[in-house]
C-alpha positions as CSV (number, residue, x, y, z in Angstrom):
1,M,15.7,50.3,292.1
2,R,12.7,50.7,294.4
3,K,15.4,51.3,297.4
4,I,16.5,54.3,295.7
5,L,12.9,55.5,295.5
6,L,12.1,54.6,299.0
7,A,15.4,56.8,300.0
8,S,14.5,59.4,297.9
9,V,11.1,60.0,299.0
10,A,12.3,59.8,302.3
11,T,14.7,62.6,301.9
12,V,12.2,64.8,300.7
13,A,10.0,64.3,303.3
14,M,12.4,65.6,305.6
15,T,14.4,68.9,303.8
16,G,11.2,70.8,303.3
17,V,10.9,71.4,306.4
18,A,14.2,71.5,307.5
19,A,15.2,74.1,305.1
20,A,11.7,76.1,305.2
21,S,13.6,79.2,307.4
22,G,16.6,79.5,304.7
23,L,14.1,80.0,301.5
24,E,16.0,81.8,298.9
25,P,14.1,84.8,297.5
26,T,14.7,84.4,293.8
27,L,13.5,80.4,293.9
28,G,10.2,79.4,295.5
29,S,10.8,76.2,297.0
30,S,10.9,75.4,300.5
31,S,14.7,73.7,300.3
32,S,16.5,75.2,297.9
33,S,18.5,76.5,300.2
34,I,19.9,73.0,299.9
35,I,21.1,74.1,296.5
36,N,24.8,73.4,296.9
37,K,25.2,72.1,300.3
38,A,24.8,68.3,299.6
39,E,27.5,66.2,301.7
40,P,30.6,64.8,300.5
41,G,29.7,61.2,298.7
42,K,25.7,61.9,299.2
43,A,23.0,63.0,297.1
44,V,20.1,64.7,298.0
45,V,16.7,63.8,295.7
46,R,14.0,66.7,295.8
47,L,10.4,67.5,295.1
48,D,9.0,70.3,296.1
49,G,5.8,71.9,295.8
50,F,4.0,75.2,296.2
51,V,0.0,75.7,296.4
52,F,-1.8,79.0,296.9
53,F,-5.2,80.4,297.3
54,S,-7.0,83.6,298.2
55,A,-9.8,86.0,298.3
56,G,-9.7,89.2,296.6
57,F,-11.3,92.3,296.4
58,A,-10.5,95.4,294.2
59,S,-11.4,99.4,292.8
60,N,-9.8,100.2,289.7
61,T,-10.4,102.6,287.4
62,V,-10.1,100.8,284.1
63,D,-12.8,97.9,286.0
64,K,-15.3,99.4,282.9
65,A,-14.8,99.6,279.7
66,P,-16.6,101.5,276.3
67,N,-18.5,98.4,274.9
68,G,-20.7,98.1,278.4
69,A,-18.3,95.2,280.2
70,K,-17.4,95.7,283.8
71,A,-15.0,93.8,286.1
72,D,-16.3,92.6,289.5
73,G,-14.3,93.5,292.2
74,Y,-14.2,90.7,293.6
75,G,-12.6,87.2,293.1
76,F,-10.5,84.2,293.7
77,L,-6.7,83.6,293.0
78,S,-4.7,80.1,292.9
79,T,-2.1,78.4,291.4
80,F,0.5,75.9,291.9
81,R,3.9,75.1,291.1
82,I,6.5,71.9,291.2
83,Y,10.1,71.8,292.1
84,P,12.3,68.5,291.2
85,A,15.7,68.5,291.8
86,F,19.0,66.6,292.7
87,D,22.0,68.0,294.4
88,A,25.0,66.2,295.0
89,Q,29.1,66.1,296.0
90,T,31.5,63.6,295.4
91,P,34.2,62.4,297.7
92,G,36.7,64.2,295.8
93,G,34.8,67.6,296.6
94,L,32.9,68.5,293.4
95,R,29.3,69.7,293.8
96,Y,26.8,68.8,291.2
97,G,22.9,68.8,290.4
98,A,20.0,70.1,288.7
99,F,16.8,72.3,289.3
100,A,13.6,73.1,287.6
101,E,10.5,75.4,288.2
102,V,7.2,74.5,286.9
103,R,4.0,76.5,286.8
104,S,0.6,76.1,286.3
105,N,-0.7,78.2,283.3
106,S,-4.1,79.8,283.1
107,N,-7.4,78.2,281.9
108,T,-7.1,79.6,278.4
109,G,-10.7,78.0,277.2
110,G,-12.4,81.3,277.6
111,T,-13.5,83.8,274.2
112,N,-10.4,84.8,272.6
113,G,-8.3,83.0,274.6
114,G,-9.1,84.5,277.8
115,V,-9.5,82.7,281.1
116,G,-12.0,79.7,280.6
117,T,-14.7,77.9,283.2
118,G,-14.3,75.0,285.5
119,G,-15.4,72.7,282.5
120,S,-12.9,73.9,279.9
121,R,-9.9,73.3,282.7
122,G,-8.7,70.5,280.2
123,T,-7.1,74.0,278.2
124,N,-4.9,74.8,281.2
125,T,-1.3,74.1,280.5
126,L,2.0,73.4,282.2
127,Y,5.1,75.6,281.8
128,V,8.9,75.3,282.5
129,N,9.9,78.5,284.5
130,R,13.1,78.0,285.6
131,A,15.2,74.5,284.5
132,F,18.8,74.6,284.7
133,G,22.1,72.9,286.0
134,Y,25.3,73.4,287.9
135,L,28.8,72.3,288.6
136,G,31.2,73.7,291.1
137,T,33.5,73.6,293.8
138,D,34.3,75.5,297.7
139,Q,37.4,76.6,295.9
140,I,36.1,78.2,292.6
141,G,32.4,78.7,293.2
142,T,29.6,77.4,291.4
143,I,28.8,77.9,287.6
144,R,24.8,77.3,286.6
145,F,23.7,77.1,283.2
146,G,20.3,77.4,281.7
147,S,16.8,79.1,282.2
148,I,18.4,80.9,285.9
149,D,18.7,84.1,287.3
150,G,21.6,86.2,286.9
151,P,23.3,87.6,289.6
152,A,22.0,91.0,289.9
153,S,18.6,89.2,290.1
154,M,19.9,86.7,292.6
155,M,21.9,89.0,294.8
156,R,18.9,91.8,294.4
157,T,18.5,93.4,298.5
158,G,16.2,95.6,300.2
159,T,12.9,95.1,297.9
160,F,11.1,93.4,301.1
161,E,9.3,91.2,298.6
162,G,10.0,88.4,301.5
163,Q,8.6,90.5,304.2
164,I,5.7,92.0,302.8
165,A,3.1,89.3,303.3
166,D,3.4,87.1,299.7
167,G,5.5,89.6,297.7
168,G,3.5,93.3,298.0
169,W,3.8,94.4,294.0
170,N,5.6,91.7,293.1
171,G,3.3,89.2,294.5
172,W,-0.5,88.2,294.4
173,A,-2.7,90.8,295.2
174,P,-1.5,92.4,291.7
175,G,-3.6,89.8,289.8
176,M,-6.5,92.1,291.0
177,T,-5.3,94.8,289.8
178,R,-5.4,96.4,285.9
179,G,-3.1,98.7,284.4
180,V,-1.0,99.9,287.3
181,N,2.1,98.0,288.9
182,P,4.6,100.0,289.6
183,Y,7.2,96.8,289.9
184,R,9.0,97.8,287.1
185,F,12.7,96.7,288.2
186,A,14.8,95.1,285.1
187,V,15.2,91.9,287.9
188,G,13.1,89.5,289.8
189,G,10.7,89.1,286.8
190,G,10.8,85.7,283.9
191,Y,12.0,88.3,281.2
192,E,14.8,88.2,283.2
193,Y,15.7,84.8,285.0
194,S,14.0,82.7,282.4
195,T,16.3,83.2,279.6
196,Q,18.9,81.0,279.0
197,K,22.2,82.2,280.3
198,V,25.6,80.9,282.5
199,T,25.8,82.3,286.2
200,W,28.9,82.6,288.0
201,M,28.9,82.7,291.9
202,S,32.2,82.6,293.6
203,P,32.7,81.5,296.9
204,N,31.9,83.6,299.8
205,W,35.3,85.4,301.4
206,S,34.3,86.9,304.3
207,G,30.9,88.4,303.8
208,I,31.5,89.5,300.3
209,Q,29.7,87.2,297.2
210,L,30.5,87.7,293.7
211,G,29.1,86.8,290.2
212,A,28.6,87.3,286.6
213,S,26.4,86.1,283.9
214,F,25.9,85.8,279.8
215,A,22.9,85.0,278.1
216,P,23.4,85.6,274.2
217,G,19.8,85.6,273.9
218,S,16.8,86.1,275.1
219,A,15.2,82.4,274.6
220,P,13.6,80.5,277.4
221,N,14.6,76.5,277.9
222,T,14.0,75.6,274.4
223,A,15.3,72.9,272.8
224,G,16.3,75.0,269.6
225,D,17.6,78.6,270.1
226,G,16.2,79.6,266.5
227,N,18.2,77.9,263.5
228,N,16.1,78.7,260.2
229,V,16.7,82.7,259.4
230,A,13.4,84.4,259.5
231,I,11.7,87.3,260.8
232,G,10.0,86.9,264.0
233,G,10.9,84.4,266.8
234,N,14.4,83.4,266.3
235,T,16.3,83.7,269.0
236,R,19.2,84.3,267.4
237,Q,18.3,87.7,265.9
238,A,20.9,90.4,264.7
239,T,18.7,92.1,262.7
240,S,15.0,92.7,262.0
241,T,12.3,94.7,260.3
242,L,9.6,93.5,262.6
243,A,8.6,95.6,265.7
244,G,8.4,92.8,268.3
245,D,11.6,91.4,267.2
246,L,13.2,94.6,268.2
247,G,12.1,95.3,271.8
248,R,14.3,91.8,272.8
249,T,18.0,92.1,274.1
250,R,20.9,90.3,272.9
251,N,24.4,89.3,274.6
252,T,23.1,90.5,277.8
253,F,25.6,90.4,280.6
254,E,25.4,90.5,284.0
255,V,27.8,91.4,286.9
256,G,27.1,92.4,290.9
257,G,28.4,92.0,294.3
258,R,27.1,91.7,297.9
259,Y,28.4,92.1,301.2
260,T,26.5,91.0,304.1
261,G,28.1,91.0,307.8
262,N,27.3,92.0,311.2
263,F,28.3,95.1,313.3
264,G,27.6,94.8,317.1
265,G,24.5,93.2,316.8
266,F,23.4,94.8,313.9
267,G,23.3,93.0,310.4
268,T,24.1,94.8,307.5
269,Q,23.6,93.5,303.4
270,V,25.0,95.6,300.4
271,H,24.7,94.8,296.9
272,V,25.9,96.6,293.8
273,G,25.5,95.5,289.9
274,Y,25.9,96.0,286.5
275,I,23.2,94.8,283.8
276,G,24.5,95.5,280.1
277,S,22.9,94.2,276.4
278,S,23.4,95.1,272.8
279,S,20.4,95.5,270.9
280,I,18.9,93.9,267.8
281,T,19.4,95.9,265.0
282,N,16.3,97.9,262.7
283,S,16.8,96.6,258.9
284,N,13.8,99.1,257.8
285,V,15.6,101.9,255.8
286,G,15.9,104.8,258.3
287,G,14.4,102.7,260.8
288,V,14.9,103.1,264.9
289,T,17.4,100.6,266.4
290,P,16.8,100.8,270.1
291,R,19.8,101.2,272.3
292,G,21.3,98.3,274.5
293,L,20.8,98.0,278.2
294,S,22.9,99.6,280.7
295,I,21.3,99.4,284.1
296,V,22.9,99.9,287.8
297,T,21.3,98.2,290.4
298,A,22.1,98.4,294.2
299,G,20.9,98.0,297.4
300,A,20.9,97.9,301.1
301,T,19.1,97.0,304.5
302,V,19.8,96.9,308.0
303,S,18.5,94.9,310.9
304,Y,18.8,94.7,314.3
305,M,16.6,92.7,316.6
306,G,13.8,91.8,314.4
307,F,13.0,94.7,312.3
308,M,14.8,96.0,309.5
309,V,14.8,98.9,307.1
310,G,16.1,99.2,303.7
311,G,16.0,100.4,299.6
312,Y,16.6,98.9,296.7
313,M,16.7,100.8,293.4
314,N,18.0,100.3,289.2
315,T,18.6,103.0,287.2
316,G,19.9,104.2,283.3
317,T,19.0,102.9,280.0
318,F,15.6,100.6,279.7
319,N,12.3,101.8,279.3
320,G,10.7,99.6,282.8
321,N,11.5,95.9,283.2
322,F,13.8,94.4,280.3
323,T,12.5,96.7,277.5
324,P,15.0,98.5,275.0
325,A,15.2,102.6,275.2
326,N,15.1,104.4,271.8
327,P,17.3,107.0,271.3
328,G,16.1,109.9,272.9
329,D,13.6,108.0,275.3
330,K,14.4,109.8,278.4
331,S,16.3,107.3,281.0
332,S,14.6,104.9,284.0
333,T,15.1,104.7,287.4
334,V,12.7,102.5,290.0
335,Y,13.6,102.0,293.5
336,T,11.4,101.1,296.7
337,L,11.9,101.6,300.5
338,G,10.5,100.0,303.1
339,A,10.8,98.3,306.8
340,S,9.4,95.1,308.4
341,Y,9.1,93.5,311.5
342,E,9.3,89.7,312.5
343,N,8.6,88.4,315.9
344,G,8.3,84.2,316.1
345,P,5.5,82.9,313.7
346,W,5.1,87.0,312.3
347,V,5.9,89.1,309.7
348,V,4.6,92.5,309.3
349,G,6.3,95.2,306.5
350,A,5.2,97.9,304.6
351,A,6.9,99.6,301.8
352,Y,7.1,102.2,299.0
353,L,7.6,102.1,295.0
354,N,8.3,104.5,292.1
355,A,8.9,104.1,288.7
356,S,9.4,106.6,286.0
357,F,10.3,105.5,282.8
358,A,10.0,106.6,279.1
359,G,6.6,104.8,278.4
360,V,5.3,105.4,274.8
361,S,8.4,106.2,272.6
362,G,8.3,109.3,271.6
363,N,6.5,111.3,274.2
364,N,9.5,113.0,275.4
365,V,7.9,112.2,279.3
366,N,8.2,110.0,281.7
367,R,6.1,107.8,282.7
368,T,5.2,107.5,286.7
369,D,3.8,104.7,288.4
370,Q,3.9,104.8,292.3
371,G,2.1,102.3,295.0
372,W,2.2,101.6,298.5
373,T,1.9,97.6,299.6
374,A,1.5,96.1,303.2
375,G,1.0,92.9,304.4
376,V,1.2,91.1,307.6
377,T,2.1,86.9,307.6
378,Y,1.3,84.4,310.0
379,K,3.3,80.5,310.1
380,Y,0.4,79.0,311.9
381,A,2.4,75.5,310.9
382,P,5.9,74.4,309.0
383,G,5.1,74.9,306.1
384,A,2.0,76.7,305.8
385,Y,1.4,80.3,306.0
386,A,-1.8,82.8,306.1
387,F,-1.5,85.9,304.7
388,L,-3.4,89.7,304.3
389,E,-2.0,92.0,301.7
390,F,-2.6,95.4,300.6
391,V,-1.8,97.2,297.6
392,T,-2.7,100.9,296.1
393,G,-0.6,102.9,293.4
394,T,-1.3,105.4,290.6
395,A,-0.1,105.5,286.7
396,K,0.4,108.7,284.9
397,E,1.7,110.0,281.5
398,R,1.3,113.1,280.3
399,G,-0.3,113.7,277.0
400,V,-1.3,109.8,277.5
401,N,-4.8,108.4,278.1
402,L,-3.9,105.3,280.1
403,S,-7.6,104.6,281.1
404,N,-10.4,102.6,278.9
405,D,-12.6,106.2,278.4
406,V,-12.7,107.2,275.0
407,L,-11.2,110.9,275.5
408,P,-9.4,113.2,272.5
409,A,-6.0,112.7,270.8
410,G,-3.4,113.8,273.2
411,S,-5.6,113.4,276.8
412,T,-4.0,113.0,279.6
413,K,-5.6,110.7,282.1
414,A,-4.3,109.1,285.0
415,I,-5.6,105.7,286.7
416,S,-5.3,104.4,290.1
417,S,-5.6,100.6,291.6
418,T,-6.0,99.2,295.4
419,A,-6.7,95.6,296.1
420,I,-6.2,93.9,299.4
421,I,-6.0,90.0,299.6
422,L,-6.6,87.3,302.3
423,G,-4.5,84.1,301.2
424,N,-3.3,80.6,302.2
425,G,-0.2,78.9,301.3
426,F,1.8,75.5,301.4
427,R,5.3,75.2,300.5
428,W,6.9,71.6,301.1
């Protein structure tokens, strides 16, 4: 046993650095590209990690509240994550393994469960964000099962999250903003990738890869899937009278495809996918049942000599992110356009993000969140990087007061947020 453990430690020490350049965008571990890559008759045991710290400055419309509370415009952000995993292949060619993502949660020792102080650090918790196993072969592809991304998420192309500092509007800078975040895509968030599902990803056929997934409910990694017939919290809910249940999806499926190729030195990647679902039926007399999701996803990038341009979009029946829309609500469209340049250890990028979605149900107008993001990253050592990241955005919905100001009913007031952070990350 001791020899096995020592061999595993040695493998971990090597894989993190060796695979750092092959980071899979949807997984934060530094050696996640090893998934499905073990040699015949070999197993790779990994324990990757991520430690992050930054100093931030922000200005937000909602930094003041009517009760006299006011937030400082500066602060620190930090977190850590660990990624236990193993990957193996039998001599006959069967590939198999497992992966988990464990994150640190907020310190909830403060008033009303808010963020506490260092003295209440014992209220910190850990939680599982992804946890899946997989089986596959080079001929039929890979089946992943557990809390895992669907193909529309794994194949998304053109968001520039990997090129703009530590993620842009899907990174750490929005931890300093309040009320504004135009990142309303239906993929890329825990509302999609933390649900239990079965996902199939095909082999790569001359640059083409296909995928499909199915999630019966909205449950994350859990020991039970809701065996009691009750209102609220039953992950196999089919009908309900509770508004909180009606905001969840059921029978969600995703299909997608992606092509990656090179033409005369120009790298090209194109993605298209679809997300559909049914909804939980409102069993109140005369109650409104939300519509199921019906979302088209698409993106593309073109790269040449370190430069990259492209974009990505979601459009269809949803109320931003993974929220079902009610009958009569307007459809949602979220898109981003960006550009980046990479030269050795340096990466710079910028993007524009626009989200138009129903907002307050029954308001009959769309809420619009839009923002810019830019950043620069310097990889100063293997597994270590520093970055400067900037986000600025606005949100507005006619007839809705999004601020903390006390205004007459039906008043419109837009809000804005701007933040800049200087940070450091270690991945191993």
